[in-house]
N, C-alpha and C positions, 0 to 999 in steps of 0.2 A: 504494499500499500503506499502511494507517495501522495500526500494530500488526499485529493478525492477519488485519485485514480487507483483503481484496484486490479492488479494484475494476478491472474492466476495460470497455473501450469498443469496440463493434463498429460503430460508425457513423462515417462520415468527417465532417471538419470542414465545416461550412455544411449538415448534413444536414437539420436542422430548420427552419432558414431557407428552404431549397430546398423542403421539404415544405410549409411554410405557403403559400408563394406558388403553389405547384403547386394546392394544396386550395383556397384562396380564388379564384383566378382561375377555376377549375373550377366550384366551387360557385356564385359569384354571378353566373355567365354562363349557368348551366343554369336548366331550367325542370322542377320548381319549383327554388328557390333552396335549397342546402344548405349546411352547415358542419360540419366532423367534429367529434364531441364531445371528442377529444383536446385540441382548443385551448382547452376550458375551464381547463386546469389548469397555470394560472401558481402562484404561491406562493399569492396571493389566492383563487384558485379552489380550490386544494387545502384552504385553510382553511375555505373555505365548504362543500365537501363533506364535510369532517370534521364541521361544524356540522350539516348535513342529517342524517348518521347517527344523531345523537342527537335528532332531532326526534319528537315522539309519533306523527306520521303516518307516519314512514318506517320501516316495519317489516322490511326485508329484512336489514338489519345485525343487529338483535336475534335474529331468527329463525335465521339462519344460524349466531350464536355460541351459541344454545341447542342445536342439533344439534351443533356440534362439542364442546361442553361435555359432553354426554350420549354421544357415539360416539367420541370421539376415541382412547380405549384400544382399541376394536374396530377402529377404522381401523389403529392402530399393530400389532395383533395380525394382521391380515389381510394387511399389507403387508409387514412386517418391513424397513423401508425404511432403508437405510444413508446415501441422500442425499434430501433433501427439496428440491424445485425449486419455487419458486413464480414463476409468470406474472403479470406486473402486480402486483409485490408491495406498492407505495407504502409504507405506514408499517409493515407487517409485523406489526402489533399482534395480529389474530385467530390470526396463524401460531404464536404461543407456545403455544397450547394443543396443536397438533400437535406442537411441538418437546418440549414437556414429556413427552408420551405416548410418544413415539419413543426418548427418552432414558430413561425409565422401563423401556420395553421392551429396553433394551439394545442397541439396532442402530445408532442415528443417530450418523453421523460427520461429516456436512457439510450446511449449509444454502445454497443457491445461489439469490440473489435475482435476477430479471429485470425491468427496468423501463426507462421512457423517460428518467425523471428520476434524473440523478446525485445531486442534493441528497437526494432522499428515500432513494434506497439507502445514501449515505454516512451520514445521519443514524441510519436504522435499524441499519444495519450495525454501526456503531460500539458503539451500544447493545446490539446481542445480543452482540458480542465481551465487553462488560462482564459482561453477566448470565448468559452461559454460557461460562465460561473454556476448557472442554474441547472446544467444538465449532468446526470449522473454518466460517468465514463468508465467502462470496463475494458479489460483486454484478457484474451485466453490464448497461451501458447499452446497450438495444437497442430496435428497434420492432417489436413482435409480429406487426404487419399484414405486415411484409415479411421478418422473419428471427427465428425464435424464440430463437436463441442458447443452444440446449439444451447443457449442460456433458457433453460426450460422454466426458470422462475421469474422471466422477465415479464412485466407487464404488456398484455395483448390489446389491440392487434399487433403483430410483428411484420416489419417489412424486412426481408432478407436479401442483401444486395450482393450480386456477384459478378461484378464489374471489369472492365477492361479487356474483354474477349477471352479471359482465362479458360472458358469452356472450350475454347478450340485446342486446348492443350490435351484435353482428353479425346482419345480415340473411339470408334464406334463401340466397344464394349465397356469401356469405362463410363461413357455418359450414361446409359442406362442405369448403371449402379449407383452412380451419383445421384441422379433424378429420384432413385428408388428411396435412397437414405434420408434425403431431404424431404420427400414427401412424407414419410413415417415421422418427421418432426414437425411439420406444419400443423396448425390447429385451424379450425373455421375462423374465417376472419384475416388470417395470416396471408402474404403474398410474396411472390419472388420477384425480384428486379433483376433483369440478368442482360449482359452485353454481348452481343454476336457479331463477329465481322463477318461480312457477306461475300460472296462469290463475284468476281469481277476480272475484269482484263488482267492477266498475267504481268502485263508492261507496268501496272500499278502495284501489283502484289509483290512482285519478287524485289523490286528495289526498296521496299518497305523493311526487307529483311536483309538487305546486302548494299547499304548506303555508300554512297562516294567517299565518305571521309574514314571509313573503316571503323566506325564505332561498333557497329553490329558484329565486325568480324573479330574484334577484341573481346567482345561481350561472349561470344561463342567459345572462344579459346580459354576465356577465364575458367571455364569447367576444369581443364588441364592444370592450371594453375591451384585450382582447390585441391586436386588430388596429389599433385607435388607436395602441397604445404599439409595436409592431412593424412596422407598415405605414405609419405616419404618417396613418392613417384619421381620418375625422371623423365618426364616428358619434356621435349624440345619443341616449344610452340611453334618456332619457324619451321618445323618438319611438318606441321599440318596446315591445310589451306581450308579456309571458310567458304561454304558453298551454301546458297539458297536456291532450292529448286522447286517449282511448281509441279506438283503430282495430279495431274489432271483426272486420273481415274479415281482417286480418294477425295479429290477437290480440297486439297490441303497444301499448304508450305511446309516443306521439310528443311530443317537447318541440319547441315553435315560438317563433319571435319574429315578431310581427304589426306591420308598420308602421302607426303610427298615422294617418299622412299621407302623401300623394304627398311624396316627397324624392330628392334625388340626393346620392350619398356619394362623396367623393374618395378614393382611396386612391392615394396618390402613388408609394408604392414599387413599385407594379404599374402605373404610368402608365395608371390606368383610372378610371371612375366606374361606381358601381352605381346603377340605377334602381330605385326602389320605389314600386309605386302603392299607394294608400290600401287597407289591409286585406291586401295581398301578405304571404305567411308565409315566413320561412326555416325549414326542418327542420334542427335542432340535434342531435338525438339520438333514436335509438329504443330502446325497452327492450322487447324480445319477452318474452312468457310463455309457459310451456310446459305441455303435458300429458305425462304420462309414457310411453303408448304412442307418441306421434309423437318424441319425444326419444329414447327407446332405439332406435327403429327409424332415426333418422337416423345416430345413433353406429353402429348395427351395419353399415349400408351402407358405412361407411369403415372397417371392421375392427375397431371398439371395442365389445367386449361388457359390458354392464353386470351386475356382480355383486352389488351392494349399493345400495339405494335408502332413503334416510331422509328424514323429514320432521320439522317441528318439530309441536308439539301441536294446532295449528290448521291444520296442511297448507298452510300459506301458501308455503312454501319447500321446496326439496329439495336435500340433497347425495348425489351418486352417485359410485360408486366404479367405474371401467371399467377393463378389461384388455386387451390385444392378443389379438383372436381368431387 
């Protein structure tokens, strides 16, 4: 507890070290090789991502902000939320638009932020306590892949926000599991506000993940820096090339790291070595892009009915409001 900010932890000691070991062992011995995108986000990786959101090529943050700016009062009126819950809150910056609207609407009592990063939660939570003195602010350190950590005791109705297009990081098997887990937590009157990046011309999509300044390339390679630091690995970052690829069949962007040469990399903490052929690629992130009919249908299959659908002026990005069916 820091002032009015209450931070709780739902994860056991050593959880992230164990998860990293499991993910890397499984990912670098699989075919094809993979590394989960959550390991981008040490302090430096988080700084790089914040820089990405300001790049001219990276439209999703600006598009979502434009929709929120235009529709936040409508969202507040439609939900009447007493509690705003944010999944994967990070810095909570864009959330202030929702907080302001819900407070103007006269319903909001509590903001509950859920994220894997205690540091990000603490920094954001303390800032929100200073700027919103009448608001109860809580944070919960949890891994949304295994435990949503929804605050069941929070006053309803609750508005659950899952912003930033993070939905696209879940593949076709993981999304139904996520919807199902979330649906079980939602009560009558609750609502889900979710961001979704839309299918569009690859000439727009690919540069958003491969900018001219090379910031996204540095962000992608940062996962190797994390493995070097936390696992004692010996990755040479210059021996890997960043790639952003549009997978038309799956309608998703894939970020990959391609080995520039045949190489063997030691990972002492795992007592293993990883062999890479020249040109072999490691899949580090997927970013699925959505079409309205398919997305509303997959939500409906898990008991979530889309009641509102908003896009930016160029129809690049969507915000949708869904309620328990």
